[in-house]
ZABA-61586 format. One line per 3 residues: number of its first residue (from 1); their letters; for each residue x, y negated, z negated of C-alpha. Coordinates in steps of 0.1 Angstrom, whole numbers. Layout:
// ZABA-61586
NUM> a> X:Y:Z; ...
END
This chain:
// ZABA-61586
1> mle> 0:0:0; 14:-33:10; -10:-55:-9
4> hdh> -9:-55:-47; -39:-73:-59; -58:-66:-92
7> wds> -75:-35:-79; -43:-21:-65; -26:-26:-98
10> ell> -55:-8:-115; -52:20:-90; -14:24:-96
13> aqv> -20:24:-134; -40:56:-129; -22:75:-101
16> hpp> 14:64:-107; 16:48:-141; 48:26:-142
19> awv> 55:35:-178; 49:72:-174; 73:95:-193
22> npk> 77:130:-179; 71:157:-205; 98:181:-218
25> pag> 96:212:-195; 81:244:-209; 103:275:-210
28> nyd> 86:292:-180; 55:281:-160; 28:304:-147
31> lvv> 24:279:-118; 43:249:-106; 26:228:-80
34> iga> 44:203:-58; 21:176:-45; -9:160:-62
37> gta> -33:155:-33; -65:174:-31; -49:208:-26
40> glv> -24:203:-55; -50:188:-79; -74:217:-74
43> saa> -47:243:-77; -34:227:-110; -67:220:-126
46> gaa> -82:254:-117; -52:274:-130; -49:253:-162
49> glg> -87:258:-168; -81:296:-167; -54:294:-194
52> akv> -22:293:-172; 7:271:-181; 9:247:-152
55> ali> 32:219:-141; 23:194:-114; 48:172:-95
58> erh> 41:141:-75; 66:117:-61; 42:91:-48
61> lmg> 5:86:-56; -17:112:-73; -49:117:-53
64> gdc> -29:119:-21; -42:107:12; -78:113:4
67> lnv> -81:88:-25; -54:63:-14; -53:61:24
70> gcv> -79:85:37; -114:96:29; -122:71:2
73> psk> -110:38:18; -121:48:53; -157:57:42
76> gli> -159:24:23; -150:5:54; -173:26:76
79> gaa> -202:22:52; -198:-16:54; -196:-16:92
82> raw> -228:5:94; -247:-18:70; -237:-49:90
85> sta> -246:-32:122; -280:-20:109; -288:-55:96
88> rka> -280:-71:129; -301:-46:149; -330:-46:125
91> sge> -350:-74:140; -348:-59:175; -357:-24:163
94> yag> -385:-32:139; -412:-59:139; -403:-90:121
97> ppl> -384:-123:123; -347:-122:132; -324:-118:102
100> aid> -301:-146:91; -268:-128:89; -232:-137:99
103> asg> -224:-115:129; -190:-105:114; -199:-104:77
106> nfs> -172:-111:52; -143:-88:60; -121:-100:31
109> amm> -149:-94:6; -156:-60:21; -120:-49:18
112> nrm> -119:-62:-18; -150:-41:-25; -133:-10:-10
115> rri> -102:-15:-32; -124:-20:-63; -144:12:-57
118> rse> -111:31:-49; -97:20:-82; -129:30:-101
121> lsp> -127:65:-86; -90:69:-94; -93:81:-130
124> ids> -106:114:-116; -72:120:-100; -51:103:-127
127> aar> -20:115:-144; -36:110:-178; -66:131:-169
130> frd> -45:160:-157; -23:157:-189; -55:160:-209
133> lgv> -65:191:-189; -33:207:-202; -12:202:-171
136> dvf> 24:190:-175; 25:161:-150; 59:151:-136
139> lgs> 63:120:-115; 93:122:-92; 107:143:-64
142> gef> 105:181:-68; 132:202:-52; 138:239:-52
145> inp> 172:248:-66; 167:285:-62; 138:309:-54
148> sai> 123:306:-89; 131:271:-101; 124:235:-92
151> svg> 141:203:-104; 125:170:-110; 153:146:-118
154> pal> 171:161:-148; 142:184:-157; 143:221:-147
157> lkf> 110:239:-141; 112:277:-140; 81:294:-126
160> rra> 64:327:-120; 45:313:-90; 47:280:-72
163> via> 24:262:-47; 36:237:-21; 9:212:-15
166> tga> 28:182:-2; 3:174:26; 11:156:59
169> raa> 17:120:71; 8:100:101; 31:109:130
172> apk> 48:83:151; 47:92:188; 78:87:210
175> ipg> 68:54:227; 96:31:238; 97:0:216
178> let> 72:13:190; 97:13:162; 103:-24:168
181> vpy> 67:-36:163; 47:-38:131; 21:-12:139
184> rtn> -5:3:115; -15:38:107; -42:52:84
187> esi> -16:47:56; -16:9:61; -47:-2:80
190> fdl> -66:-5:47; -41:-31:35; -56:-57:58
193> ttl> -74:-86:42; -80:-106:74; -100:-93:104
196> psr> -78:-91:135; -94:-107:165; -79:-81:188
199> lvv> -72:-45:178; -56:-18:200; -61:18:189
202> lgg> -39:45:202; -57:79:200; -92:91:205
205> gpi> -94:116:177; -116:112:146; -95:85:129
208> gce> -92:65:161; -129:66:169; -140:58:134
211> maq> -118:28:130; -124:16:166; -162:15:160
214> sfa> -159:0:126; -136:-29:136; -157:-36:167
217> rfg> -188:-38:144; -169:-62:122; -163:-84:152
220> shv> -128:-75:165; -122:-70:202; -112:-34:202
223> tli> -94:-14:229; -90:24:225; -63:40:246
226> dkg> -59:78:250; -42:102:274; -71:126:275
229> arv> -102:125:297; -125:121:267; -124:114:230
232> lsr> -127:141:203; -113:168:224; -118:195:198
235> dda> -155:190:197; -184:198:220; -181:178:252
238> daa> -217:166:253; -214:155:217; -182:136:223
241> qlv> -198:118:252; -227:106:231; -202:93:205
244> qqa> -182:75:232; -213:59:246; -222:47:211
247> lve> -188:31:207; -191:14:241; -224:-1:230
250> dgv> -207:-14:199; -181:-32:220; -152:-8:222
253> hfv> -133:-9:255; -119:25:265; -87:31:286
256> mqa> -87:69:291; -63:92:309; -36:66:304
259> evt> 0:67:294; 15:42:271; 49:34:285
262> qvy> 61:6:262; 52:-15:232; 68:-48:224
265> tqg> 62:-81:207; 57:-114:225; 55:-142:200
268> pei> 29:-134:175; 13:-108:198; 19:-71:202
271> vvr> 18:-60:238; 10:-24:249; 20:-15:284
274> vvq> -2:12:300; -2:31:332; -36:44:343
277> ggi> -42:61:376; -9:47:388; -18:11:379
280> eal> 0:-8:352; -18:-30:327; -9:-50:296
283> hac> -31:-51:265; -22:-78:240; -34:-75:204
286> del> -30:-89:169; -29:-55:153; -20:-21:166
289> lva> -34:11:150; -15:43:159; -38:73:153
292> igr> -20:101:171; -12:132:152; 1:142:118
295> apn> 35:156:106; 38:180:76; 58:169:46
298> veg> 85:196:45; 116:175:40; 135:169:8
301> mgl> 122:199:-11; 151:223:-7; 128:249:10
304> gka> 159:267:23; 172:273:-12; 138:289:-21
307> nva> 139:311:10; 107:294:22; 104:294:60
310> fta> 91:264:78; 89:248:113; 80:214:126
313> kgv> 44:225:123; 47:231:86; 54:258:60
316> tvd> 49:292:74; 23:313:56; 4:345:60
319> drl> -34:349:59; -33:348:20; -13:316:22
322> rts> 19:332:9; 52:320:22; 83:340:31
325> ngs> 91:338:-7; 65:361:-22; 64:340:-54
328> vya> 57:308:-35; 24:298:-18; 15:268:4
331> vgd> -19:252:8; -35:223:26; -22:200:53
334> vcs> 15:211:49; 6:246:63; -29:245:78
337> skq> -41:234:112; -75:225:95; -64:193:79
340> fth> -95:183:60; -100:175:23; -126:202:19
343> aad> -105:228:36; -76:220:12; -100:223:-17
346> fqa> -112:258:-8; -77:270:2; -65:259:-32
349> rmv> -93:279:-50; -82:309:-29; -45:305:-38
352> iqn> -54:305:-75; -69:340:-70; -41:353:-49
355> alf> -11:338:-68; -22:344:-103; -46:373:-103
358> fgr> -34:396:-74; -63:385:-53; -65:393:-16
361> aka> -86:364:-3; -79:355:33; -78:320:48
364> snl> -92:334:81; -125:342:63; -132:306:54
367> itp> -160:290:74; -148:254:78; -170:226:90
370> wat> -158:192:99; -173:158:107; -164:126:124
373> yts> -181:97:106; -189:75:136; -225:63:142
376> pel> -239:87:151; -219:113:132; -206:144:150
379> aqv> -204:175:129; -191:209:140; -187:244:125
382> ght> -174:275:142; -173:278:180; -182:254:207
385> ads> -193:268:240; -158:262:254; -140:279:224
388> aaa> -164:308:225; -157:314:262; -119:312:255
391> agv> -123:337:228; -144:361:249; -174:357:227
394> qiq> -207:362:246; -232:336:233; -267:322:237
397> sft> -270:285:230; -301:266:217; -303:229:218
400> vpl> -329:205:205; -325:167:212; -330:144:183
403> hdv> -357:127:203; -379:157:196; -377:150:158
406> dra> -404:127:145; -383:111:118; -356:103:143
409> rle> -381:85:165; -396:66:135; -362:53:125
412> get> -351:45:160; -322:70:157; -328:93:186
415> rgf> -292:95:200; -281:130:193; -289:167:193
418> crv> -285:200:174; -269:229:192; -265:263:177
421> hvt> -246:292:193; -255:328:185; -240:361:196
424> agt> -259:371:227; -289:392:219; -289:385:182
427> dhi> -295:356:157; -259:358:144; -246:323:143
430> vga> -211:317:156; -211:279:158; -231:247:158
433> tiv> -228:211:167; -249:183:153; -249:147:165
436> apn> -271:126:142; -269:97:117; -261:121:88
439> agd> -248:151:108; -220:156:82; -247:164:56
442> mis> -269:185:80; -241:208:91; -239:223:56
445> evt> -271:243:62; -255:261:91; -223:266:72
448> lam> -242:281:43; -259:305:67; -227:315:84
451> tng> -208:320:51; -235:342:37; -243:362:68
454> lgl> -277:346:74; -290:344:109; -307:317:128
457> gai> -340:335:120; -334:328:83; -332:291:90
460> gkt> -364:293:109; -382:311:79; -370:283:56
463> mhp> -395:255:49; -381:221:57; -398:189:43
466> ypt> -416:168:69; -405:143:82; -368:147:80
469> qge> -340:147:105; -330:181:91; -361:195:107
472> vlr> -341:197:139; -325:229:126; -359:246:122
475> kva> -368:235:157; -336:252:170; -346:283:152
478> daw> -380:282:167; -365:279:201; -345:311:194
481> rrt> -376:328:181; -395:320:213; -370:341:233
484> klt> -382:371:213; -416:368:230; -407:386:262
487> pfv> -433:391:290; -436:427:279; -443:417:242
490> krl> -467:390:253; -487:416:274; -489:439:244
493> fqr> -503:410:223; -528:402:250; -540:438:251
496> yfv> -543:438:213; -565:408:213; -587:422:241
499> llr> -593:452:220; -604:430:191; -630:411:210
END
């Protein structure tokens, strides 16, 4: 964090107290955890709650990305952008006089509110709270000195089991000149206190799309540049197109299938040189947000001394999240391709079983949903049609547009759909995509079904309150059920009713 106002000071007092004194190490720990982001915090708290002797090491800020530079600040910013956008659109969507509202709101006040809420949430992840849970909290850099011990400054922590939960950081792409300009990443964009009049975003993934839409709604002139043909390449193509259309309507200018060949400063401006379709163009901005990729934090821990294998993609683990050192496990962004807070949480719960209680839980068995918090939101779990085809899974797909849901029409939020994929000839769900205002909440019903082996028919038999947007899932189930009424079955019913007359 570059800014250090009152709320930042309150935050630091919780997640990296300046006067913190590390405890005297215990003789031998059941579990030593390196990294106090979501994965590390869940591992440490869960193990300590079961009676294990636990040490937790953090060199920077407890709470990791999620609290400090990720989920918490970004959703505060997104929430404000949505509120301002809704207020501006209200007089056109509903009957009534135009609203008197500043088109750009108060960006500085919004960012101050975000910092306040972040600081108010920080006691949950604080050093003091984990000390009170019975965890020995060490602030400093942890480094393996051999396969069964870690040093933190002068302290030596011997362990029976260890967990590497050091997460990942924003990656800097190899673009000529980038290192010479003051660009932003998700780790610094929330330090802004003044709205940039022009923002260029590099990357059309979830972070890039969320921030591009939010800043456009605040009033920035936003240009999003990406080398791909569409945004959100991991998601359903139809869903990604709807999200991109929504961003265009909010004022985001897209430069797709483009290569950034140079970045440089020109006076107070940052200039991005782009080649698109063989044509060169310059895009000047006041702030540049780089949202392209992540890099695992594997440096400086002495992994070689612990016989822990790793690559540029992160720590190497098996399906039980065990490293090449049988006493050391890894969890979360440092080892997983599914870099979500909730995925780190559930992997950490699994590691507690496997590391301390001879469990055999497998990461591949986890059903992991994800969501992009644009407006509308895009949520996904399991396969898309493309990934199913690539995996050789034969599917049937059922899609219901949000326009067919009464609540969506009443609220003027009809952009979106629900699409569920089942194994061909069955109701076994293998994936789903939802595009809707609260898709991130709605996807959990499908995730619950997939996790517990419930088919699409079970969703159809579940009563949903009317009118809700969640009713779209029941409508998808009804669409599947109608396929069961084959011409042959329909003829049988017709004969049955004839006999009753």
